[in-house]
C-alpha positions in Angstrom: 29.4 5.4 0.6 28.0 8.0 2.2 30.2 8.3 5.3 33.9 7.6 4.8 35.1 4.6 6.0 37.3 5.2 8.4 33.8 6.8 10.5 32.3 3.8 9.3 34.4 1.4 11.0 34.5 3.3 13.9 31.4 3.8 14.2 30.7 -0.5 14.1 33.6 -0.4 16.6 31.2 1.3 19.0 28.7 -1.2 18.4 30.5 -4.6 18.3 33.8 -4.0 19.5 36.4 -2.9 17.5 38.2 -6.8 17.3 34.6 -7.9 15.2 35.3 -5.2 12.4 37.4 -6.7 9.6 38.0 -3.4 6.9 41.6 -5.6 6.1 41.3 -6.4 2.1 42.7 -9.6 2.6 40.3 -10.2 6.0 37.5 -8.7 3.3 38.3 -11.2 -0.1 36.3 -14.5 1.7 33.8 -12.6 2.4 33.2 -11.5 -1.6 29.9 -12.6 -3.0 29.8 -13.4 -6.5 33.3 -11.7 -6.5 32.2 -8.6 -5.0 34.1 -7.7 -1.9 32.1 -5.5 0.9 33.7 -2.7 2.7 33.0 -3.5 5.6 32.4 -6.7 8.2 30.8 -6.9 11.0 30.5 -9.7 13.9 27.4 -8.6 16.1 27.4 -11.3 19.0 23.5 -10.2 20.2 20.3 -9.2 18.8 20.4 -6.1 20.2 23.6 -5.2 18.0 22.0 -5.9 15.2 19.6 -3.5 15.9 21.9 -0.5 15.7 23.8 -1.5 13.0 21.2 -2.4 10.8 20.1 1.4 11.4 22.8 2.4 11.5 22.7 1.7 7.8 19.3 2.8 7.4 20.6 6.2 8.5 23.4 6.0 5.6 21.7 4.3 2.6 24.6 1.1 3.0 23.7 -2.3 1.3 23.2 -4.6 3.3 24.2 -9.0 3.3 24.0 -11.1 5.8 25.7 -14.2 6.1 25.6 -16.9 8.5 27.6 -19.8 8.4 28.6 -18.6 4.7 28.0 -22.8 3.2 25.4 -20.4 1.1 27.0 -16.9 -0.6 26.6 -18.4 -3.5 22.4 -18.0 -3.7 20.5 -15.5 -5.9 21.9 -13.2 -8.0 25.0 -11.3 -7.4 24.3 -8.3 -5.2 23.7 -4.9 -7.6 25.3 -2.8 -4.6 27.4 -4.4 -1.4 29.1 -2.1 1.3 28.8 -4.3 4.4 28.5 -7.8 5.2 26.5 -8.5 8.6 28.0 -11.8 9.8 26.2 -13.9 12.2 28.6 -16.5 14.0 28.4 -14.6 17.3 24.9 -15.2 17.6 24.8 -18.6 18.7 22.8 -19.3 21.7 20.2 -21.3 23.0 17.6 -18.3 24.4 15.0 -21.2 25.3 14.5 -24.8 25.2 10.9 -26.1 27.0 11.8 -30.2 26.5 8.4 -31.0 27.7 6.7 -28.5 25.2 9.2 -29.6 22.6 9.3 -26.3 21.6 13.2 -24.5 21.3 13.8 -20.7 20.2 17.5 -20.6 19.2 19.4 -17.2 17.2 20.3 -17.9 13.9 24.5 -18.8 14.1 23.7 -21.7 16.0 24.8 -24.4 13.7 23.0 -27.6 13.4 25.0 -29.5 15.3 25.4 -27.2 18.1 21.6 -27.8 18.3 21.7 -31.3 18.2 24.6 -31.7 20.8 22.2 -29.8 22.7 18.8 -31.4 22.9 20.4 -35.4 22.2 20.1 -35.3 25.8 16.2 -35.3 26.4 16.4 -37.0 23.3 14.5 -35.0 20.7 15.5 -33.0 17.0 15.6 -30.6 15.0 14.0 -32.3 11.6 16.0 -30.6 9.0 19.6 -32.1 7.4 20.2 -30.0 4.3 23.2 -31.8 2.9 26.1 -30.2 4.4 24.0 -29.6 7.4 26.2 -30.4 10.4 27.8 -26.9 10.1 25.3 -24.8 8.9 23.1 -22.4 10.6 19.5 -22.2 11.6 18.9 -19.0 10.3 21.1 -19.9 6.4 19.0 -23.0 6.4 15.7 -20.9 6.5 16.8 -18.6 4.9 17.6 -20.6 1.9 14.8 -23.1 2.8 17.1 -25.8 2.4 15.8 -29.0 2.9 16.8 -33.0 3.1 16.1 -36.6 3.6 14.0 -35.9 6.7 11.4 -33.5 4.3 9.9 -37.1 3.7 8.4 -37.2 7.0 8.5 -34.1 8.8 8.5 -31.0 6.0 10.9 -28.1 5.8 11.7 -25.3 7.4 8.5 -23.2 6.6 6.2 -26.1 8.1 8.4 -25.9 11.9 9.1 -22.6 12.4 6.9 -21.1 14.9 8.2 -17.7 15.1 10.8 -15.2 14.1 12.5 -12.4 15.7 14.2 -10.4 13.0 15.6 -6.9 12.2 13.7 -5.3 10.6 15.7 -2.6 7.9 15.6 0.3 9.8 16.8 -1.0 12.7 13.3 -2.2 13.9 13.9 -5.1 16.0 10.5 -7.0 15.8 8.6 -10.8 16.6 6.5 -11.9 14.2 4.3 -15.7 14.9 4.2 -18.0 17.9 5.5 -15.2 20.3 3.8 -11.9 18.3 2.6 -8.6 20.5 2.0 -6.9 17.7 2.4 -8.9 13.8 4.2 -6.8 11.1 1.6 -5.0 8.9 -0.5 -8.1 9.1 1.8 -10.3 7.3 2.7 -14.1 8.6 6.1 -12.9 8.5 7.3 -16.2 10.0 6.8 -17.9 5.9 8.0 -14.9 4.2 11.6 -14.7 5.6 11.5 -18.0 5.4 13.1 -18.6 1.5 14.2 -14.6 1.3 17.5 -14.7 1.1 17.6 -12.4 4.0 15.9 -9.6 1.6 13.1 -8.8 4.6 14.3 -8.2 6.8 17.9 -10.4 9.3 16.5 -13.3 10.8 18.3 -13.2 15.2 15.9 -15.8 16.6 13.7 -18.6 15.1 11.2 -20.3 17.7 11.1 -23.9 16.5 9.3 -27.6 17.0 11.0 -30.4 17.4 10.8 -33.8 17.7 11.2 -37.0 19.4 14.3 -39.0 18.3 12.2 -42.8 17.6 13.7 -45.3 19.5 14.9 -48.0 16.8 16.1 -46.8 13.1 17.2 -48.4 9.9 18.7 -47.6 6.2 18.5 -49.3 3.7 19.8 -48.4 -0.1 17.3 -49.7 -2.8 19.6 -50.3 -6.0 17.4 -50.6 -9.7 18.4 -51.6 -12.8 16.9 -49.0 -14.7 14.2 -45.4 -14.5 10.7 -47.5 -14.8 11.5 -49.8 -11.9 12.5 -47.3 -9.6 9.6 -45.4 -10.6 7.8 -48.5 -10.4 8.9 -48.8 -7.2 8.4 -45.4 -5.9 4.9 -44.8 -6.5 3.5 -48.5 -4.9 5.6 -47.0 -1.7 3.6 -43.5 -1.8 0.4 -46.3 -1.9 2.2 -48.7 0.6 1.4 -48.3 4.4 5.6 -48.2 5.1 5.8 -44.7 6.8 10.0 -44.2 5.5 11.2 -40.8 7.8 13.9 -40.2 5.3 13.5 -41.0 1.4 16.0 -40.0 -1.7 16.5 -41.2 -4.8 20.3 -41.0 -6.2 21.7 -41.5 -9.8 25.1 -43.6 -10.3 27.3 -40.2 -10.3 25.8 -39.1 -7.2 26.5 -42.6 -5.5 30.2 -43.1 -6.5 31.0 -39.3 -4.7 29.4 -40.6 -1.6 31.5 -43.9 -2.0 28.5 -46.5 -2.4 28.3 -48.9 -4.1 27.2 -48.0 -7.8 23.1 -48.9 -8.8 22.1 -47.3 -12.5 19.9 -45.3 -9.3 19.1 -46.2 -5.9 17.0 -45.0 -3.4 18.1 -44.4 -0.1 15.8 -45.0 2.4 14.9 -45.0 7.0 12.6 -45.8 8.9 12.2 -45.2 12.9 9.8 -46.8 14.5 9.7 -48.6 17.8 11.9 -51.7 17.1 8.9 -54.1 15.7 7.6 -51.5 13.8 10.5 -51.0 12.2 11.8 -54.8 11.6 8.8 -55.6 10.6 7.7 -52.5 7.7 11.4 -53.1 6.4 10.5 -56.3 5.6 7.2 -55.2 3.5 9.8 -52.3 2.6 12.5 -55.0 1.0 9.8 -57.2 -0.7 8.4 -54.2 -2.4 11.5 -53.3 -3.5 12.1 -57.2 -5.1 8.6 -57.0 -7.0 9.9 -53.5 -9.0 13.8 -55.8 -9.4 14.7 -53.3 -7.0 18.4 -54.9 -4.6 18.3 -54.3 -1.0 21.3 -53.9 0.8 21.4 -52.5 4.3 22.7 -48.9 4.9 25.3 -47.7 7.7 23.6 -44.8 9.7 26.8 -42.7 8.8 26.3 -42.3 5.3 22.8 -40.0 5.6 25.4 -36.3 7.1 27.3 -37.9 3.9 25.0 -37.3 1.0 25.9 -33.2 0.7 29.6 -34.7 -1.3 26.6 -35.9 -4.4 26.4 -32.0 -4.5 29.7 -30.9 -3.7 31.1 -28.2 -7.1 30.3 -25.2 -9.0 27.4 -25.4 -10.5 24.0 -26.6 -8.1 20.9 -26.9 -9.5 17.1 -26.9 -7.7 14.0 -27.8 -10.5 11.2 -28.5 -8.9 8.0 -30.5 -10.3 5.4 -33.1 -10.1 6.2 -35.4 -8.2 4.9 -38.4 -10.2 7.7 -36.4 -12.6 10.9 -37.0 -10.8 12.4 -39.7 -12.6 11.7 -37.9 -15.5 13.0 -35.0 -14.9 16.1 -37.2 -13.5 16.5 -38.4 -16.8 16.1 -35.1 -18.3 19.2 -33.2 -16.5 21.7 -36.5 -17.4 20.0 -35.9 -21.0 20.9 -32.6 -21.0 23.8 -32.4 -19.4 25.4 -34.7 -22.4 24.0 -32.7 -24.8 26.3 -29.4 -23.1 29.0 -31.8 -22.4 28.9 -31.7 -18.7 29.3 -34.1 -16.2 26.1 -34.5 -13.5 25.1 -35.7 -10.4 21.4 -35.6 -9.0 20.0 -36.1 -5.2 15.6 -35.8 -5.6 13.4 -36.0 -2.9 10.5 -38.6 -3.9 7.2 -37.1 -3.3 8.1 -33.7 -3.2 9.2 -33.5 -7.0 12.2 -32.0 -6.0 15.6 -32.7 -7.7 18.5 -31.2 -7.1 22.1 -31.3 -9.3 25.2 -30.7 -9.2 26.9 -29.6 -12.7 30.3 -30.9 -13.1 33.3 -27.4 -14.4 32.9 -26.3 -17.3 35.5 -24.2 -19.7 32.5 -22.2 -21.3 29.8 -21.5 -19.4 27.4 -19.6 -21.7 27.5 -23.7 -23.7 25.8 -25.0 -19.8 23.3 -22.2 -19.9 22.6 -22.7 -23.4 21.5 -26.9 -24.0 21.5 -27.3 -20.2 19.8 -24.0 -17.7 17.7 -22.9 -20.2 16.0 -25.6 -22.0 15.5 -27.6 -18.7 14.2 -25.0 -17.7 12.0 -23.9 -20.2 10.1 -27.6 -20.3 9.8 -27.4 -16.3 7.8 -24.0 -16.5 5.9 -25.2 -19.1 4.8 -28.2 -16.8 4.1 -25.3 -13.7 7.2 -26.3 -12.3 10.8 -24.3 -11.7 14.9 -24.2 -12.4 16.8 -22.0 -9.9 20.6 -21.6 -9.9 21.3 -22.6 -5.7 25.1 -21.7 -7.1 27.4 -21.0 -9.8 30.2 -18.8 -11.3 29.2 -15.3 -12.3 29.4 -15.8 -15.6 27.3 -18.6 -15.6 24.6 -16.1 -14.1 25.6 -13.4 -16.4 23.9 -15.4 -19.6 21.2 -17.1 -17.6 18.7 -15.6 -15.1 18.8 -17.1 -11.4 15.5 -17.6 -10.4 14.0 -17.8 -14.0 10.5 -17.1 -14.9 7.9 -15.5 -13.0 4.3 -14.2 -13.5 3.4 -9.9 -13.8 1.4 -10.3 -11.1 3.8 -12.8 -8.9 6.8 -9.9 -9.2 4.4 -7.2 -8.4 3.0 -9.2 -5.4 6.3 -9.7 -4.7 8.1 -6.6 -5.0 4.9 -4.9 -3.2 6.6 -7.1 0.1 10.0 -5.8 -0.1 8.6 -2.3 -0.6 6.9 -2.2 2.8 10.1 -4.3 4.6 12.4 -2.9 2.7 12.2 0.6 1.2 15.3 1.7 0.4 16.2 -1.8 -0.8 19.4 -2.0 0.9 18.7 -5.5 2.4 20.5 -8.1 -0.4 19.5 -5.9 -3.0 19.4 -7.2 -6.4 19.7 -10.9 -5.4 15.7 -12.0 -5.1 13.7 -12.9 -7.6 13.5 -10.6 -10.6 16.1 -8.7 -9.2 14.2 -7.3 -5.6 
């Protein structure tokens, strides 16, 4: 560090209060990122304090990693440097909510559960439900571009984010998007911030589009005896007038983890609308499943928040490919895990081609890399897809790049944007694509 630890601690204490600056080794240990322990943790409670912190860190050339609820802190490459953790959980206010416009502006540390409770009296919702979502912060979900079954109908955070208030690396507090006064460098800033892991700026407020809570909803588990039956059903579903709001494909291991009846493959699906439409579409859905050898059983609404249990574990992979090839890649992931001698459970998003796979602990990260991650990644990339390591031990990350291949042209553009927003490389240095 360019400044001594005691001096830095005192400077940060002047900003957020001494009780919100952590410097003791025992207190810092839980904030380690891929085994790297920060020199200090600061917990500001408003955007202006975040601005002052980043201005100080820029002046002293200190590397900063933002943190929300901490549920995805292992996503990305290990940081090259880690001086300061900027913990945003105290930025937890709903700044503005206009039910008539179905728009809310919230601070980045608001959890999805807390926001849902705030919107409930008006029967409105933020349609984001990533695995483990209730305790996750809005800022963290946007920064990691996390999504869940509701993506089938409502899209991702990138679709729901209207505007963003964020702090640039030099401490400048800026608006982008719906409430923009002056656009920064001509970029669509909200779109850039989603999925950037805090490498371009620190999101402190988000203006999001809301949706009404439908008056009625029913859910089903549709079990299938083989991949071809499930594939046929999904193709027919996407070509039908049925309008699910949630849909997810789960393999037998995932079903077992969630505590559901076990099928070789199952599609968990919900339909939400007025009661008459739910009943009519539900009957059509059950007939369609039966035509493809599917078994239909009611699914409790309480199941949806538990789906994250299917992805618990030290290693989590996320693959993306053509939606029509989703069942193929599910089978390829299972076969590769078998070759690697590892257990696996799969949760996938029909209609979007996104597949998440939790890999059971292994004593040999090199084997997981060699027999599972790298061959599956090569096969996906050959078809224009991708595979990233969302969570994994440092030994695995050292064996294969977290992000996978990226074309030189795209990497050059990404590097240029990073340099423009963060010229000294102080925000989450090294964690993003290409070591940016």
